[in-house]
C-alpha positions, 0 to 999 in steps of 0.5 A, spaced: 395 230 488 400 232 483 400 238 478 406 238 473 408 245 471 413 246 464 418 250 467 421 251 460 415 253 456 413 261 455 417 267 453 420 269 460 421 261 462 424 259 466 425 265 471 417 267 470 415 260 471 419 258 477 417 264 480 410 263 479 411 256 482 414 259 488 408 263 488 403 258 487 406 253 492 405 258 498 397 258 496 397 250 495 395 246 501 401 241 503 398 235 500 399 238 493 405 236 490 408 241 485 412 237 480 417 242 476 419 239 469 425 243 467 433 244 467 434 242 475 440 247 476 436 253 473 430 251 477 434 250 484 438 257 482 432 261 481 429 258 488 435 260 491 435 267 489 428 267 491 430 265 498 426 259 497 428 251 499 428 247 492 426 241 496 419 244 497 418 241 490 419 235 486 424 237 480 424 232 474 430 234 470 429 235 462 435 236 457 431 239 451 426 245 450 420 245 445 421 252 442 415 257 441 417 257 433 418 249 433 413 245 429 408 242 434 407 235 432 414 234 430 417 238 436 414 233 441 416 226 437 423 229 436 424 232 443 422 226 447 426 229 453 423 236 453 419 239 459 413 238 455 414 231 452 416 229 459 410 232 462 405 229 458 408 222 458 408 223 466 400 225 465 399 219 461 402 214 465 398 217 472 404 220 475 401 227 475 394 229 476 394 235 472 399 238 467 400 246 465 404 250 460 405 257 457 409 254 452 408 252 444 400 252 444 400 248 438 405 243 441 400 243 447 394 241 443 398 236 439 400 233 446 393 233 449 390 230 442 395 225 441 398 223 448 392 224 452 387 223 447 380 225 447 374 222 452 371 216 448 365 219 445 367 226 444 368 228 437 373 234 438 375 237 444 375 245 445 378 250 449 374 255 453 375 262 456 371 265 462 369 272 460 368 277 466 361 280 466 361 283 473 364 282 480 366 275 480 361 273 475 363 270 468 360 267 462 364 261 459 365 262 452 367 255 447 370 254 443 375 260 442 380 257 437 381 250 437 376 248 431 375 254 426 370 249 423 365 246 427 358 241 425 352 242 429 353 235 433 360 238 435 357 244 438 352 240 441 357 237 445 361 243 447 354 245 450 354 239 454 362 240 456 361 247 458 355 246 462 359 241 466 365 246 467 360 251 469 357 247 474 362 243 477 368 248 477 365 255 476 359 253 481 353 255 477 347 250 479 343 250 473 347 253 467 344 257 462 346 255 455 346 260 449 348 259 442 352 265 439 348 268 433 346 274 429 339 274 432 335 272 438 329 268 433 330 261 432 330 262 424 336 267 424 343 265 423 347 261 418 347 254 416 351 252 422 347 256 427 340 254 424 342 246 424 345 247 431 339 251 434 334 245 432 339 240 435 339 244 442 332 245 442 328 242 448 335 238 449 335 234 456 342 234 456 343 242 458 339 248 460 338 251 453 335 258 453 336 260 445 340 264 441 345 270 444 347 276 440 354 279 441 351 285 445 349 280 450 355 276 451 357 281 457 350 280 460 347 275 465 343 272 459 347 266 459 352 262 463 355 258 457 355 261 450 357 256 444 360 258 438 365 255 432 372 256 434 373 262 428 368 266 431 370 265 438 377 267 437 375 273 434 371 275 440 376 273 445 382 277 441 377 283 440 376 283 447 383 283 449 384 289 444 379 293 448 383 291 455 389 294 452 386 300 449 383 301 456 390 301 459 393 305 454 388 311 456 389 309 464 382 308 465 382 305 472 376 300 474 376 293 477 371 290 472 376 291 466 382 289 470 378 282 470 380 282 463 387 281 464 389 274 462 394 274 469 387 273 473 385 266 469 392 264 468 390 259 463 385 255 459 383 248 460 382 243 454 375 240 455 374 233 452 381 230 453 382 224 458 386 229 463 386 236 466 391 240 461 391 247 461 395 252 456 397 259 459 399 265 455 406 265 452 408 271 455 405 269 462 408 273 468 409 269 475 402 271 477 399 268 471 403 262 472 401 261 479 393 262 477 394 257 472 397 252 477 391 254 482 386 253 476 389 246 475 388 244 482 380 247 482 379 242 476 382 236 479 378 237 485 372 238 482 372 231 478 370 234 472 374 229 467 370 224 471 363 227 470 365 229 462 366 221 461 360 219 465 356 224 461 359 221 454 358 213 456 
């Protein structure tokens, strides 16, 4: 197994990304080859400072960087020798089994859409987030920002992908799928949710349990909750704000610490042909480590193959 990591992507790269790679390597089995893509001299220097042998990694040298302020599409087409562009190229050519980066989010999405491309049959890919609801219990929310506007058939496909992710990556045998709405009744909601409810009702493709209201999102009512990207992103940002408030008032509780983005490391793009994870721009070494480990979980689960089979 080969996992590629964009060493030059992120607010604190390359120090934080290389350090995160060192942490990840210590937890990965020997057969997993961690491929570091970036400035070779810098990578080796950080390794030496951390008393780590650079020979533990495969290092692919790059001469350019996709900056956080770069235009997403133009950056990848112009900066062909950037760490991000090389990573996507290696993934497309089968030299990597998965790729992750905490770099420019727009560029990562553009690379996933135009270099790796969607799985045939999928209308629009999605990004998701696992929302804590208890000790080692999570609800998968999708979409959280990739598609602000969505159609009922797109949300229906989110439910399929989310159910497969929940089953094969999160280990839930028969995931309960809910539709985020303003009421539990079938007739509640706007035009989108009403039409989506009718499409999901009695579906043979997943275990649909009906509408889920906002105050039920952090309960065990559903294992997967589907919504448009605009709504999902607002929920995600609001949840993050509560975490910062809790930290501000120095409230100590293991449950609230689960909201720390470092624990998840990154979010997968569901619906494309290879495992790609996007990390938070300000990712710490711990977040980078967890992003790499999550990428390995997705690769080992065979999730991409199972999604392809579902849409054949």
